[in-house]
N, C-alpha and C positions, 0 to 999 in steps of 0.2 A: 060628204057635207063638211064644210068648215065650221062645224058648230062649235062656238066658244073656244076659238083657237088659243087664247090664254089659258083656259081650263086644261086643255091638252097638255100645254106646257107645265103646268103645275102638278097635274095629276095624271101623267101619261103612262108611267113604267112600273113594273113590278119591282119589289125589293130586291135586287140582285146587285150586289157589290162586287164588281169585278174589276181586273186591271192590274196596275202595278203593284208588287207585293214586296214588302221588307220586314223582317223580323229583326232588324238591328235597332239600337237606340236611336232617338230622334235628334242625332247632331245635325246641324244646319247644312252640312256638307253631303248629307245623305242623298243618294240617287236611286231611282228604282232599278230592279233587275231587268226590267223591260219597259217599254213605253208604248202606249197607244197613240199614234199620230194620225191625223186626219189629213188626206191628200186630195186635192182636186183633180177631176178629170176633164177632157174636152167637152164631154156632154154636159158639163155644168156651166158652160160659157154664158148661156141666156137663162140662168135659174136665178130665183130671188136671192139665194145665198150660195156660197161656194166653200166647201171644207177647205180648212187651213190647218197648218201645223201649229202645235204649242208645246213648250217644254217647261211648264211650271213644276217646281218641286212641292207638290201640294201636300206631302206628308210633313212639310215644315209647319203648315197651318195649325198644327195641334201643339207646336213647341211652347211650353209654358202655359197652356190653357187652363184656367181654373176649372176645377171640378174633376180634372183627370190627373191620376198619379201613375207614373212609370208605364206609359204606353209601351207595349213589346210588339204589337203586330198591327199593321195597317194595310188596307187594300183600297184602291181608288180607280176610278175610271174617269176620263175627261174627254173633252171635244171642243173644238173651236170652229167658228164660222164667221166669214166676212160678206158684206154685202156684194152680190153679183150684179149682173147687167140686166136681169130679168125683172119683171114687175113682182111685186109682193101683195099678198092678200091683206087688207085692213081688217081691224077688228069690226064685227058685225054687231048690230042691236038685235038681240034675240029675246023672245019672250021669256021673262023671268030673269033676264041678265040684269045685274050682276049677282042677285041673291042666290040663285041655283047654282051659279058658279062657285060661289063661296062656300057653300054647303059642302061641295065635293073637293074644293081647293083645300080645306084644312082637314080632309080624311088622311088616314095613316097610309098614305103612299108617297113615294119619294117624287122629287122633281125630276122632270126634263133631262134629255141630253139632245134632243132634236131642235133644230133652230126655230125660232118664234117668229113666223113671217110677219105678224102684225106689229111686232116691235120693229123689225126692219122697215115695214111700210111706214112706221111713225118716225123714221130718221135714224134708226140704230145702223151703226157702220161695222160693228164688231161684237160677238158673242162667245164668251168662254164658259163652259159649264163643267161641273164636276160631282161625282157621287163618292162620298168618303165614308169609310167605316173602320173600326179598329177594336183592339182588346187590350186592357191593361194587364199587369203582371197578377193582379188580384182577380182576373177573369171576369172584368166588368166590360160588357160590350157598349160602343156608342156608334152612332151614324149621324151624317149630316149631308145636305146637298146645297150647292151654291151655283150661281150664274151672274155674270157680269155682261151688261150691255153698255157699249160706248156709243154716244150720240154726236152728231154735228154740232150741237148747241146744248147749253144748260136749259133753254126754253123747251127743247124737244125732249129732254130727259125728264123733266119735271111733268110733262103732259103724257108720258108713255102709257099706253093701255094697261100695263101690269101694276103701275102705280096707283091708278084710279081704282082698279079692281080690289086690290088689298085694302086701300084706304076705306073703301065703301063696305067691307065685309062687317057683319053684325059682331060687335064687340071689338072691332079694331081700336087699338090705342095710339093715338098721335103723339109720338115722342119727337117731334121736330124741334130743332133747336139751333141757334147760331148759323142759319142759313142752310142747314141740313134737313132734308125732308126725311122722316123715319116713321113707319107704321109697323106695329106688331099686332099679330093675332096670337092670343094666348090659349094655352090649355093649362088650367090651373094657374100656377104663378109663373110658368116658364113660357117664353116665346116659341110658338110652333112654326109661325112664318114671320119673317121681317123684311121688309123692302125699304131701301135706303138710297136717296139721291143726292149724290154729291157732285156739284158741278154739272159736267156733261155725262156722267156715268150713273147707271142704275144697278143696284146690287140686290139680288133676292138670296135670302139664307133660309134653310129649311131644317129645322131639327126633326130627327125620326126616331120613333120608339123602336127598341130592339127586342126581340121575343126571348132571348137568352137560349138556353139548350146547351147539351154537351158540357154540363158543367159550368156554363157561364150565366152571369146574371146582368139584367139591365141597370141603368143609372139608378141611383137612390133617390132622386128627386120625385115629388109627389106624382108627377105626370110621366115620369120615365124619359123625359126630355133633357137636353142639355141645359144647365142653368142659365139665367140671363147673363151672368158674368162671361160664360163661355161664348155666347152669341156675341157679346161686345167685343171680345177677343178676335173671333173670327171675321167680323165686320172690320175691324182695324186691319187685319192681315190681308183680306181680299182687296181692300181698297187700296193698300199701300203695294201690293204685289201685282195687281191685274189692272184695276182702274186707272192708276196713275203712271203706269209704265208704258213707254212708247212701244207699239206693236207693229210688226212688219206683216204684210199679207202672206 
């Protein structure tokens, strides 16, 4: 049953940060020791979405990020999907939606890596997603997840199901300005979820709490989440390096 497909997007996976690992400093030229690349198969020909390759240097997303000093270790996993030739299941109106979805969406689980069919049904042509975690020299852990969808038009992006879901969550803060749609769902003073719409792109950012352990600690913010200035930094990086960059299937 496709119950609340957007919910499955935002609250679908357990906290497991795997993928490319580097213990070097965060120079902009850093490359992962290995990469996770999604490759399509002939069986995908008539699917809603088709896996595609991506080569983002996601580790660079935290270069100069406020609230983090001397990041020594990072791990990340990523995936990209493009629109296939098959049909996509649209978002469905379910009893309790979107209030029930919001309750679970802001729970302490990471975002997605699977394609969101209903975003593609609403006009998305491309989805790039990542889960990122790391540790500073002072043994402070941090984690976040991100996804960017690109649509055929700005109107489709503004009307995307995920945008409406986050905007309707209880306590969502409208921070739209200058033609940019932006909604935050806060935990304490820090954004737990942020959805941003710029032109024909939709960005979802999710800050995640870390449990610490093995001598590590979580962030010193009251909620244990990244500070708002760090989310602002990540928003700028993802929009500049994914949303605004031409992509090939």
